[in-house]
PDB file of N, H, CA, C and O in Angstrom:
ATOM      1  N   MET A   1     -16.053  22.396  26.513  1.00  0.00           N
ATOM      2  CA  MET A   1     -16.353  21.017  26.146  1.00  0.00           C
ATOM      3  C   MET A   1     -16.232  20.801  24.637  1.00  0.00           C
ATOM      4  O   MET A   1     -15.716  19.774  24.196  1.00  0.00           O
ATOM      5  N   VAL A   2     -16.701  21.755  23.854  1.00  0.00           N
ATOM      6  H   VAL A   2     -17.121  22.589  24.212  1.00  0.00           H
ATOM      7  CA  VAL A   2     -16.645  21.626  22.397  1.00  0.00           C
ATOM      8  C   VAL A   2     -15.199  21.581  21.886  1.00  0.00           C
ATOM      9  O   VAL A   2     -14.890  20.741  21.041  1.00  0.00           O
ATOM     10  N   PRO A   3     -14.291  22.464  22.372  1.00  0.00           N
ATOM     11  CA  PRO A   3     -12.897  22.351  21.893  1.00  0.00           C
ATOM     12  C   PRO A   3     -12.265  21.004  22.231  1.00  0.00           C
ATOM     13  O   PRO A   3     -11.490  20.468  21.439  1.00  0.00           O
ATOM     14  N   LEU A   4     -12.586  20.457  23.390  1.00  0.00           N
ATOM     15  H   LEU A   4     -13.215  20.891  24.034  1.00  0.00           H
ATOM     16  CA  LEU A   4     -12.046  19.148  23.765  1.00  0.00           C
ATOM     17  C   LEU A   4     -12.546  18.071  22.813  1.00  0.00           C
ATOM     18  O   LEU A   4     -11.778  17.206  22.393  1.00  0.00           O
ATOM     19  N   LEU A   5     -13.822  18.121  22.472  1.00  0.00           N
ATOM     20  H   LEU A   5     -14.446  18.824  22.813  1.00  0.00           H
ATOM     21  CA  LEU A   5     -14.367  17.150  21.527  1.00  0.00           C
ATOM     22  C   LEU A   5     -13.739  17.320  20.143  1.00  0.00           C
ATOM     23  O   LEU A   5     -13.478  16.328  19.463  1.00  0.00           O
ATOM     24  N   LEU A   6     -13.495  18.553  19.719  1.00  0.00           N
ATOM     25  H   LEU A   6     -13.707  19.359  20.272  1.00  0.00           H
ATOM     26  CA  LEU A   6     -12.858  18.791  18.426  1.00  0.00           C
ATOM     27  C   LEU A   6     -11.426  18.252  18.404  1.00  0.00           C
ATOM     28  O   LEU A   6     -10.990  17.676  17.407  1.00  0.00           O
ATOM     29  N   VAL A   7     -10.703  18.441  19.501  1.00  0.00           N
ATOM     30  H   VAL A   7     -11.057  18.909  20.311  1.00  0.00           H
ATOM     31  CA  VAL A   7      -9.333  17.928  19.576  1.00  0.00           C
ATOM     32  C   VAL A   7      -9.344  16.397  19.555  1.00  0.00           C
ATOM     33  O   VAL A   7      -8.521  15.784  18.876  1.00  0.00           O
ATOM     34  N   LEU A   8     -10.258  15.783  20.285  1.00  0.00           N
ATOM     35  H   LEU A   8     -10.927  16.280  20.837  1.00  0.00           H
ATOM     36  CA  LEU A   8     -10.345  14.323  20.279  1.00  0.00           C
ATOM     37  C   LEU A   8     -10.729  13.799  18.890  1.00  0.00           C
ATOM     38  O   LEU A   8     -10.208  12.778  18.441  1.00  0.00           O
ATOM     39  N   LEU A   9     -11.640  14.505  18.218  1.00  0.00           N
ATOM     40  H   LEU A   9     -12.062  15.334  18.583  1.00  0.00           H
ATOM     41  CA  LEU A   9     -12.015  14.108  16.867  1.00  0.00           C
ATOM     42  C   LEU A   9     -10.831  14.238  15.912  1.00  0.00           C
ATOM     43  O   LEU A   9     -10.621  13.374  15.061  1.00  0.00           O
ATOM     44  N   LEU A  10     -10.065  15.303  16.048  1.00  0.00           N
ATOM     45  H   LEU A  10     -10.235  16.006  16.739  1.00  0.00           H
ATOM     46  CA  LEU A  10      -8.882  15.499  15.214  1.00  0.00           C
ATOM     47  C   LEU A  10      -7.846  14.402  15.460  1.00  0.00           C
ATOM     48  O   LEU A  10      -7.240  13.901  14.513  1.00  0.00           O
ATOM     49  N   VAL A  11      -7.642  14.034  16.705  1.00  0.00           N
ATOM     50  H   VAL A  11      -8.134  14.441  17.474  1.00  0.00           H
ATOM     51  CA  VAL A  11      -6.691  12.961  17.033  1.00  0.00           C
ATOM     52  C   VAL A  11      -7.157  11.637  16.425  1.00  0.00           C
ATOM     53  O   VAL A  11      -6.349  10.887  15.878  1.00  0.00           O
ATOM     54  N   LEU A  12      -8.448  11.350  16.519  1.00  0.00           N
ATOM     55  H   LEU A  12      -9.104  11.959  16.964  1.00  0.00           H
ATOM     56  CA  LEU A  12      -8.960  10.112  15.941  1.00  0.00           C
ATOM     57  C   LEU A  12      -8.802  10.095  14.423  1.00  0.00           C
ATOM     58  O   LEU A  12      -8.445   9.066  13.849  1.00  0.00           O
ATOM     59  N   ILE A  13      -9.063  11.224  13.769  1.00  0.00           N
ATOM     60  H   ILE A  13      -9.353  12.060  14.235  1.00  0.00           H
ATOM     61  CA  ILE A  13      -8.915  11.287  12.313  1.00  0.00           C
ATOM     62  C   ILE A  13      -7.456  11.099  11.911  1.00  0.00           C
ATOM     63  O   ILE A  13      -7.157  10.352  10.979  1.00  0.00           O
ATOM     64  N   LEU A  14      -6.546  11.775  12.613  1.00  0.00           N
ATOM     65  H   LEU A  14      -6.788  12.382  13.370  1.00  0.00           H
ATOM     66  CA  LEU A  14      -5.133  11.652  12.273  1.00  0.00           C
ATOM     67  C   LEU A  14      -4.613  10.248  12.553  1.00  0.00           C
ATOM     68  O   LEU A  14      -3.804   9.722  11.788  1.00  0.00           O
ATOM     69  N   PHE A  15      -5.066   9.643  13.634  1.00  0.00           N
ATOM     70  H   PHE A  15      -5.723  10.070  14.256  1.00  0.00           H
ATOM     71  CA  PHE A  15      -4.646   8.268  13.943  1.00  0.00           C
ATOM     72  C   PHE A  15      -5.161   7.313  12.875  1.00  0.00           C
ATOM     73  O   PHE A  15      -4.425   6.435  12.424  1.00  0.00           O
ATOM     74  N   GLY A  16      -6.411   7.475  12.466  1.00  0.00           N
ATOM     75  H   GLY A  16      -7.008   8.188  12.832  1.00  0.00           H
ATOM     76  CA  GLY A  16      -6.988   6.623  11.432  1.00  0.00           C
ATOM     77  C   GLY A  16      -6.274   6.793  10.103  1.00  0.00           C
ATOM     78  O   GLY A  16      -6.012   5.811   9.407  1.00  0.00           O
ATOM     79  N   ALA A  17      -5.957   8.037   9.744  1.00  0.00           N
ATOM     80  H   ALA A  17      -6.169   8.834  10.309  1.00  0.00           H
ATOM     81  CA  ALA A  17      -5.262   8.292   8.483  1.00  0.00           C
ATOM     82  C   ALA A  17      -3.848   7.708   8.530  1.00  0.00           C
ATOM     83  O   ALA A  17      -3.379   7.126   7.552  1.00  0.00           O
ATOM     84  N   GLY A  18      -3.183   7.865   9.651  1.00  0.00           N
ATOM     85  H   GLY A  18      -3.563   8.338  10.446  1.00  0.00           H
ATOM     86  CA  GLY A  18      -1.833   7.313   9.784  1.00  0.00           C
ATOM     87  C   GLY A  18      -1.826   5.800   9.687  1.00  0.00           C
ATOM     88  O   GLY A  18      -0.943   5.216   9.059  1.00  0.00           O
ATOM     89  N   PHE A  19      -2.810   5.163  10.310  1.00  0.00           N
ATOM     90  H   PHE A  19      -3.527   5.638  10.821  1.00  0.00           H
ATOM     91  CA  PHE A  19      -2.902   3.705  10.247  1.00  0.00           C
ATOM     92  C   PHE A  19      -3.195   3.256   8.824  1.00  0.00           C
ATOM     93  O   PHE A  19      -2.600   2.292   8.343  1.00  0.00           O
ATOM     94  N   ALA A  20      -4.115   3.952   8.141  1.00  0.00           N
ATOM     95  H   ALA A  20      -4.599   4.736   8.531  1.00  0.00           H
ATOM     96  CA  ALA A  20      -4.459   3.591   6.757  1.00  0.00           C
ATOM     97  C   ALA A  20      -3.251   3.789   5.845  1.00  0.00           C
ATOM     98  O   ALA A  20      -2.994   2.959   4.973  1.00  0.00           O
ATOM     99  N   LEU A  21      -2.510   4.876   6.036  1.00  0.00           N
ATOM    100  H   LEU A  21      -2.719   5.551   6.744  1.00  0.00           H
ATOM    101  CA  LEU A  21      -1.342   5.119   5.205  1.00  0.00           C
ATOM    102  C   LEU A  21      -0.264   4.070   5.454  1.00  0.00           C
ATOM    103  O   LEU A  21       0.434   3.658   4.527  1.00  0.00           O
ATOM    104  N   LYS A  22      -0.131   3.640   6.703  1.00  0.00           N
ATOM    105  H   LYS A  22      -0.697   3.975   7.456  1.00  0.00           H
ATOM    106  CA  LYS A  22       0.857   2.606   7.000  1.00  0.00           C
ATOM    107  C   LYS A  22       0.474   1.291   6.323  1.00  0.00           C
ATOM    108  O   LYS A  22       1.338   0.600   5.782  1.00  0.00           O
ATOM    109  N   ILE A  23      -0.804   0.944   6.350  1.00  0.00           N
ATOM    110  H   ILE A  23      -1.505   1.505   6.789  1.00  0.00           H
ATOM    111  CA  ILE A  23      -1.272  -0.266   5.670  1.00  0.00           C
ATOM    112  C   ILE A  23      -1.032  -0.146   4.165  1.00  0.00           C
ATOM    113  O   ILE A  23      -0.612  -1.111   3.526  1.00  0.00           O
ATOM    114  N   LEU A  24      -1.297   1.041   3.592  1.00  0.00           N
ATOM    115  H   LEU A  24      -1.638   1.824   4.111  1.00  0.00           H
ATOM    116  CA  LEU A  24      -1.085   1.230   2.160  1.00  0.00           C
ATOM    117  C   LEU A  24       0.392   1.104   1.796  1.00  0.00           C
ATOM    118  O   LEU A  24       0.725   0.571   0.737  1.00  0.00           O
ATOM    119  N   TRP A  25       1.280   1.590   2.664  1.00  0.00           N
ATOM    120  H   TRP A  25       1.010   2.022   3.524  1.00  0.00           H
ATOM    121  CA  TRP A  25       2.719   1.435   2.401  1.00  0.00           C
ATOM    122  C   TRP A  25       3.108  -0.036   2.393  1.00  0.00           C
ATOM    123  O   TRP A  25       3.878  -0.464   1.533  1.00  0.00           O
ATOM    124  N   TRP A  26       2.583  -0.822   3.345  1.00  0.00           N
ATOM    125  H   TRP A  26       1.958  -0.474   4.044  1.00  0.00           H
ATOM    126  CA  TRP A  26       2.915  -2.247   3.383  1.00  0.00           C
ATOM    127  C   TRP A  26       2.385  -2.953   2.140  1.00  0.00           C
ATOM    128  O   TRP A  26       3.067  -3.813   1.583  1.00  0.00           O
ATOM    129  N   ILE A  27       1.165  -2.599   1.695  1.00  0.00           N
ATOM    130  H   ILE A  27       0.611  -1.901   2.147  1.00  0.00           H
ATOM    131  CA  ILE A  27       0.611  -3.195   0.480  1.00  0.00           C
ATOM    132  C   ILE A  27       1.477  -2.841  -0.727  1.00  0.00           C
ATOM    133  O   ILE A  27       1.738  -3.692  -1.577  1.00  0.00           O
ATOM    134  N   ALA A  28       1.922  -1.583  -0.800  1.00  0.00           N
ATOM    135  H   ALA A  28       1.710  -0.892  -0.109  1.00  0.00           H
ATOM    136  CA  ALA A  28       2.768  -1.158  -1.913  1.00  0.00           C
ATOM    137  C   ALA A  28       4.092  -1.920  -1.919  1.00  0.00           C
ATOM    138  O   ALA A  28       4.586  -2.289  -2.984  1.00  0.00           O
ATOM    139  N   ILE A  29       4.662  -2.157  -0.758  1.00  0.00           N
ATOM    140  H   ILE A  29       4.261  -1.857   0.107  1.00  0.00           H
ATOM    141  CA  ILE A  29       5.925  -2.901  -0.682  1.00  0.00           C
ATOM    142  C   ILE A  29       5.732  -4.341  -1.135  1.00  0.00           C
ATOM    143  O   ILE A  29       6.570  -4.881  -1.858  1.00  0.00           O
ATOM    144  N   VAL A  30       4.631  -4.969  -0.716  1.00  0.00           N
ATOM    145  H   VAL A  30       3.950  -4.530  -0.129  1.00  0.00           H
ATOM    146  CA  VAL A  30       4.359  -6.352  -1.120  1.00  0.00           C
ATOM    147  C   VAL A  30       4.161  -6.442  -2.629  1.00  0.00           C
ATOM    148  O   VAL A  30       4.680  -7.356  -3.270  1.00  0.00           O
ATOM    149  N   VAL A  31       3.409  -5.494  -3.201  1.00  0.00           N
ATOM    150  H   VAL A  31       2.987  -4.752  -2.680  1.00  0.00           H
ATOM    151  CA  VAL A  31       3.185  -5.499  -4.652  1.00  0.00           C
ATOM    152  C   VAL A  31       4.497  -5.288  -5.399  1.00  0.00           C
ATOM    153  O   VAL A  31       4.736  -5.931  -6.421  1.00  0.00           O
ATOM    154  N   LEU A  32       5.345  -4.400  -4.901  1.00  0.00           N
ATOM    155  H   LEU A  32       5.151  -3.878  -4.070  1.00  0.00           H
ATOM    156  CA  LEU A  32       6.643  -4.170  -5.541  1.00  0.00           C
ATOM    157  C   LEU A  32       7.503  -5.432  -5.514  1.00  0.00           C
ATOM    158  O   LEU A  32       8.152  -5.759  -6.508  1.00  0.00           O
ATOM    159  N   ILE A  33       7.515  -6.135  -4.400  1.00  0.00           N
ATOM    160  H   ILE A  33       6.988  -5.869  -3.592  1.00  0.00           H
ATOM    161  CA  ILE A  33       8.294  -7.370  -4.297  1.00  0.00           C
ATOM    162  C   ILE A  33       7.757  -8.418  -5.261  1.00  0.00           C
ATOM    163  O   ILE A  33       8.530  -9.102  -5.933  1.00  0.00           O
ATOM    164  N   LEU A  34       6.418  -8.549  -5.333  1.00  0.00           N
ATOM    165  H   LEU A  34       5.790  -7.994  -4.787  1.00  0.00           H
ATOM    166  CA  LEU A  34       5.839  -9.513  -6.268  1.00  0.00           C
ATOM    167  C   LEU A  34       6.162  -9.149  -7.707  1.00  0.00           C
ATOM    168  O   LEU A  34       6.435 -10.026  -8.526  1.00  0.00           O
ATOM    169  N   TRP A  35       6.134  -7.857  -8.019  1.00  0.00           N
ATOM    170  H   TRP A  35       5.913  -7.144  -7.354  1.00  0.00           H
ATOM    171  CA  TRP A  35       6.454  -7.422  -9.378  1.00  0.00           C
ATOM    172  C   TRP A  35       7.914  -7.728  -9.715  1.00  0.00           C
ATOM    173  O   TRP A  35       8.220  -8.180 -10.819  1.00  0.00           O
ATOM    174  N   LEU A  36       8.808  -7.481  -8.762  1.00  0.00           N
ATOM    175  H   LEU A  36       8.559  -7.114  -7.866  1.00  0.00           H
ATOM    176  CA  LEU A  36      10.226  -7.775  -9.002  1.00  0.00           C
ATOM    177  C   LEU A  36      10.467  -9.268  -9.183  1.00  0.00           C
ATOM    178  O   LEU A  36      11.250  -9.666 -10.045  1.00  0.00           O
ATOM    179  N   ILE A  37       9.803 -10.100  -8.382  1.00  0.00           N
ATOM    180  H   ILE A  37       9.167  -9.777  -7.682  1.00  0.00           H
ATOM    181  CA  ILE A  37       9.940 -11.548  -8.535  1.00  0.00           C
ATOM    182  C   ILE A  37       9.430 -11.973  -9.900  1.00  0.00           C
ATOM    183  O   ILE A  37      10.064 -12.784 -10.575  1.00  0.00           O
ATOM    184  N   GLY A  38       8.292 -11.436 -10.313  1.00  0.00           N
ATOM    185  H   GLY A  38       7.776 -10.777  -9.765  1.00  0.00           H
ATOM    186  CA  GLY A  38       7.760 -11.761 -11.630  1.00  0.00           C
ATOM    187  C   GLY A  38       8.653 -11.260 -12.746  1.00  0.00           C
ATOM    188  O   GLY A  38       8.767 -11.913 -13.783  1.00  0.00           O
ATOM    189  N   PHE A  39       9.283 -10.123 -12.557  1.00  0.00           N
ATOM    190  H   PHE A  39       9.190  -9.593 -11.714  1.00  0.00           H
ATOM    191  CA  PHE A  39      10.177  -9.586 -13.575  1.00  0.00           C
ATOM    192  C   PHE A  39      11.432 -10.443 -13.712  1.00  0.00           C
ATOM    193  O   PHE A  39      11.922 -10.661 -14.820  1.00  0.00           O
ATOM    194  N   ILE A  40      11.948 -10.926 -12.588  1.00  0.00           N
ATOM    195  H   ILE A  40      11.550 -10.748 -11.688  1.00  0.00           H
ATOM    196  CA  ILE A  40      13.158 -11.753 -12.611  1.00  0.00           C
ATOM    197  C   ILE A  40      12.847 -13.159 -13.123  1.00  0.00           C
ATOM    198  O   ILE A  40      13.640 -13.736 -13.866  1.00  0.00           O
ATOM    199  N   ALA A  41      11.697 -13.714 -12.730  1.00  0.00           N
ATOM    200  H   ALA A  41      11.052 -13.245 -12.126  1.00  0.00           H
ATOM    201  CA  ALA A  41      11.366 -15.099 -13.065  1.00  0.00           C
ATOM    202  C   ALA A  41      10.487 -15.190 -14.313  1.00  0.00           C
ATOM    203  O   ALA A  41       9.763 -16.172 -14.477  1.00  0.00           O
ATOM    204  N   ARG A  42      10.532 -14.204 -15.184  1.00  0.00           N
ATOM    205  H   ARG A  42      11.120 -13.406 -15.052  1.00  0.00           H
ATOM    206  CA  ARG A  42       9.681 -14.255 -16.382  1.00  0.00           C
ATOM    207  C   ARG A  42      10.195 -15.311 -17.355  1.00  0.00           C
ATOM    208  O   ARG A  42      11.381 -15.638 -17.364  1.00  0.00           O
ATOM    209  N   PRO A  43       9.285 -15.841 -18.173  1.00  0.00           N
ATOM    210  CA  PRO A  43       9.707 -16.882 -19.126  1.00  0.00           C
ATOM    211  C   PRO A  43      10.614 -16.308 -20.206  1.00  0.00           C
ATOM    212  O   PRO A  43      10.480 -15.151 -20.606  1.00  0.00           O
ATOM    213  N   LYS A  44      11.530 -17.137 -20.661  1.00  0.00           N
ATOM    214  H   LYS A  44      11.639 -18.076 -20.336  1.00  0.00           H
ATOM    215  CA  LYS A  44      12.494 -16.689 -21.667  1.00  0.00           C
ATOM    216  C   LYS A  44      11.916 -16.710 -23.082  1.00  0.00           C
ATOM    217  O   LYS A  44      12.379 -15.980 -23.958  1.00  0.00           O
ATOM    218  N   ASN A  45      10.893 -17.558 -23.302  1.00  0.00           N
ATOM    219  H   ASN A  45      10.517 -18.151 -22.591  1.00  0.00           H
ATOM    220  CA  ASN A  45      10.321 -17.650 -24.645  1.00  0.00           C
ATOM    221  C   ASN A  45       9.106 -16.725 -24.779  1.00  0.00           C
ATOM    222  O   ASN A  45       8.567 -16.257 -23.776  1.00  0.00           O
ATOM    223  N   GLY A  46       8.685 -16.469 -25.994  1.00  0.00           N
ATOM    224  H   GLY A  46       9.123 -16.849 -26.808  1.00  0.00           H
ATOM    225  CA  GLY A  46       7.502 -15.653 -26.218  1.00  0.00           C
ATOM    226  C   GLY A  46       7.810 -14.180 -26.054  1.00  0.00           C
ATOM    227  O   GLY A  46       8.923 -13.723 -26.317  1.00  0.00           O
ATOM    228  N   SER A  47       6.808 -13.454 -25.618  1.00  0.00           N
ATOM    229  H   SER A  47       5.904 -13.825 -25.405  1.00  0.00           H
ATOM    230  CA  SER A  47       6.969 -12.003 -25.494  1.00  0.00           C
ATOM    231  C   SER A  47       7.721 -11.616 -24.229  1.00  0.00           C
ATOM    232  O   SER A  47       8.175 -10.480 -24.096  1.00  0.00           O
ATOM    233  N   GLY A  48       7.852 -12.555 -23.300  1.00  0.00           N
ATOM    234  H   GLY A  48       7.482 -13.478 -23.408  1.00  0.00           H
ATOM    235  CA  GLY A  48       8.563 -12.264 -22.071  1.00  0.00           C
ATOM    236  C   GLY A  48       7.707 -11.617 -21.011  1.00  0.00           C
ATOM    237  O   GLY A  48       8.203 -11.253 -19.945  1.00  0.00           O
ATOM    238  N   ARG A  49       6.413 -11.469 -21.296  1.00  0.00           N
ATOM    239  H   ARG A  49       6.011 -11.765 -22.162  1.00  0.00           H
ATOM    240  CA  ARG A  49       5.528 -10.884 -20.289  1.00  0.00           C
ATOM    241  C   ARG A  49       4.962 -11.981 -19.420  1.00  0.00           C
ATOM    242  O   ARG A  49       4.494 -12.997 -19.933  1.00  0.00           O
ATOM    243  N   TRP A  50       4.994 -11.795 -18.105  1.00  0.00           N
ATOM    244  H   TRP A  50       5.374 -10.969 -17.688  1.00  0.00           H
ATOM    245  CA  TRP A  50       4.471 -12.815 -17.198  1.00  0.00           C
ATOM    246  C   TRP A  50       3.073 -12.450 -16.723  1.00  0.00           C
ATOM    247  O   TRP A  50       2.437 -13.233 -16.017  1.00  0.00           O
ATOM    248  N   TYR A  51       2.587 -11.274 -17.100  1.00  0.00           N
ATOM    249  H   TYR A  51       3.104 -10.639 -17.673  1.00  0.00           H
ATOM    250  CA  TYR A  51       1.227 -10.883 -16.738  1.00  0.00           C
ATOM    251  C   TYR A  51       0.354 -10.909 -17.977  1.00  0.00           C
ATOM    252  O   TYR A  51       0.879 -10.902 -19.090  1.00  0.00           O
ATOM    253  N   ARG A  52      -0.946 -10.939 -17.824  1.00  0.00           N
ATOM    254  H   ARG A  52      -1.373 -10.946 -16.919  1.00  0.00           H
ATOM    255  CA  ARG A  52      -1.863 -11.120 -18.938  1.00  0.00           C
ATOM    256  C   ARG A  52      -2.240  -9.805 -19.613  1.00  0.00           C
ATOM    257  O   ARG A  52      -2.593  -9.822 -20.792  1.00  0.00           O
ATOM    258  N   TRP A  53      -2.184  -8.685 -18.935  1.00  0.00           N
ATOM    259  H   TRP A  53      -1.898  -8.672 -17.977  1.00  0.00           H
ATOM    260  CA  TRP A  53      -2.565  -7.420 -19.558  1.00  0.00           C
ATOM    261  C   TRP A  53      -1.338  -6.790 -20.099  1.00  0.00           C
ATOM    262  O   TRP A  53      -1.404  -5.704 -20.676  1.00  0.00           O
TER     263      TRP A  53
END
């Protein structure tokens, strides 16, 4: 019974980690797209930075 519970716990941990990593990849892609849009559409005057920091 204990090995079965350990295997089920391992499957749940790996599934949770895989789901979290997939969400993080999608967030990274969205941030990259926003950064590229901001880089392309930056103002021509001033320092050319479109972000505040």
